[in-house]
C-alpha positions in Angstrom: 0.0 0.0 0.0 1.4 3.3 -1.0 0.7 6.6 0.8 2.3 8.6 -2.0 0.2 6.9 -4.7 -2.9 6.4 -2.6 -3.3 2.9 -3.8 -3.5 -0.6 -2.3 -2.4 -3.5 -4.4 -3.4 -7.1 -3.7 -0.3 -9.2 -4.6 0.4 -12.9 -5.1 4.1 -13.0 -5.0 5.2 -10.3 -7.5 1.9 -10.5 -9.5 -0.7 -7.8 -9.0 -4.1 -9.4 -8.6 -6.0 -6.1 -8.0 -5.3 -2.5 -7.4 -7.6 -0.2 -5.5 -7.5 3.6 -4.9 -7.6 4.5 -1.2 -7.6 7.5 1.1 -5.0 7.6 3.9 -4.4 10.2 6.6 -4.8 13.9 5.8 -1.8 14.4 8.1 0.5 11.9 6.2 2.4 9.0 7.5 3.3 8.5 11.1 3.2 6.0 13.9 2.6 7.8 17.1 -0.6 7.4 19.1 -2.8 10.5 18.7 -1.0 11.7 15.5 -4.0 11.0 13.2 -1.4 9.7 10.7 -1.3 6.4 8.8 1.3 4.1 10.3 4.0 2.8 7.9 5.8 -0.5 7.9 4.8 -4.2 7.8 1.4 -5.1 9.3 -0.9 -8.1 9.1 -4.7 -8.3 9.1 -5.4 -9.2 12.8 -9.2 -9.4 12.5 -11.9 -9.2 9.8 -15.2 -7.8 10.8 -18.5 -7.5 8.9 -18.7 -10.6 6.8 -22.2 -10.7 5.1 -23.1 -7.1 6.2 -24.8 -5.0 3.4 -22.9 -2.3 1.6 -23.0 0.8 3.7 -23.5 -1.0 7.0 -22.5 1.3 9.9 -20.0 0.1 12.5 -19.2 1.6 15.9 -16.6 0.1 18.2 -16.1 -2.7 15.6 -19.8 -3.7 16.0 -22.5 -3.4 13.4 -25.1 -0.9 14.6 -27.9 -2.2 12.3 -28.0 1.1 10.5 -27.1 1.8 6.8 -25.3 5.1 6.0 -27.7 7.1 3.8 -27.3 10.5 2.2 -29.6 11.8 5.0 -27.5 10.3 7.8 -24.3 11.7 6.2 -25.9 15.2 6.0 -26.9 15.0 9.7 -23.3 14.0 10.7 -21.0 15.3 8.0 -17.9 15.4 10.2 -18.3 11.9 11.6 -15.5 9.5 10.8 -17.9 6.8 9.4 -16.7 3.2 9.3 -18.8 1.3 6.8 -19.3 -2.1 5.1 -16.2 -4.0 6.3 -13.3 -3.7 8.8 -9.8 -5.1 8.3 -8.1 -4.4 11.6 -4.3 -4.1 11.3 -1.6 -5.2 13.7 1.9 -3.9 13.3 4.7 -6.5 13.1 7.7 -4.2 13.8 8.4 -3.6 17.5 9.2 0.0 18.1 8.0 1.0 14.6 4.3 0.0 14.6 4.0 -2.4 17.4 3.9 -1.9 21.2 4.3 1.3 23.2 3.0 4.5 21.8 3.3 3.3 18.1 1.0 0.3 18.3 -1.2 0.2 15.2 -3.6 -2.3 16.7 -4.1 -0.2 19.9 -4.6 2.8 17.6 -7.4 1.0 16.0 -6.0 1.3 12.5 -8.4 -0.2 10.0 -8.9 -0.6 6.3 -12.6 0.2 6.0 -15.4 1.6 3.8 -16.4 5.2 3.8 -19.3 7.4 2.6 -16.7 9.9 1.5 -16.0 8.1 -1.8 -15.4 11.3 -3.6 -12.2 11.8 -1.5 -10.8 8.4 -2.4 -7.4 8.9 -4.1 -6.5 11.9 -1.8 -5.3 11.9 1.8 -8.3 12.7 3.9 -8.7 10.2 6.8 -7.9 10.4 10.5 -5.2 7.6 10.2 -7.1 4.7 8.8 -7.2 3.5 5.2 -10.5 4.3 3.6 -11.8 2.5 0.6 -14.9 2.6 -1.6 -17.5 0.3 -0.1 -17.7 -2.0 -3.1 -13.8 -2.2 -3.1 -13.4 -3.0 0.6 -16.1 -5.8 0.3 -14.2 -7.2 -2.7 -10.8 -7.0 -0.8 -12.4 -8.6 2.3 -13.6 -11.5 0.3 -10.0 -12.1 -1.1 -7.9 -11.9 2.0 -7.8 -13.7 5.4 -6.5 -13.0 8.9 -2.7 -13.0 8.8 -2.5 -11.5 5.3 0.5 -9.1 5.2 0.0 -5.4 4.6 3.0 -3.3 3.9 2.4 0.5 4.1 5.1 2.5 2.4 5.5 6.3 2.1 
């Protein structure tokens, strides 16, 4: 996954199976807790949440609320950091870089997730997570599994 290019590539060895535009942190790359930056380095998918949920399903605290994000809901809470459709929760694998202490990606709740702000995909706009179009995150979710490596580069 490239912060500079705002793309996530699904690889099998050196072969690109799929490429998706994403939106990473508006404040760039960084690992510190509270930075609102996207952590770099080698991660893995620690948990996959939302299997079978409809596109646009709303999640709070990694639990499905039962609501679907609509244009009306978005207008009512335009500044909310919506987490929709699926959640791929990342765990850093590099101690001192993105794991443990004040740089722990999992404790920072860094996810790959769907967003209603699909018009911002391709530009840095998140609060640290990796946002995807809802259809794209559902496709990705169906093609990966817990333990899948995710490398985030500048």
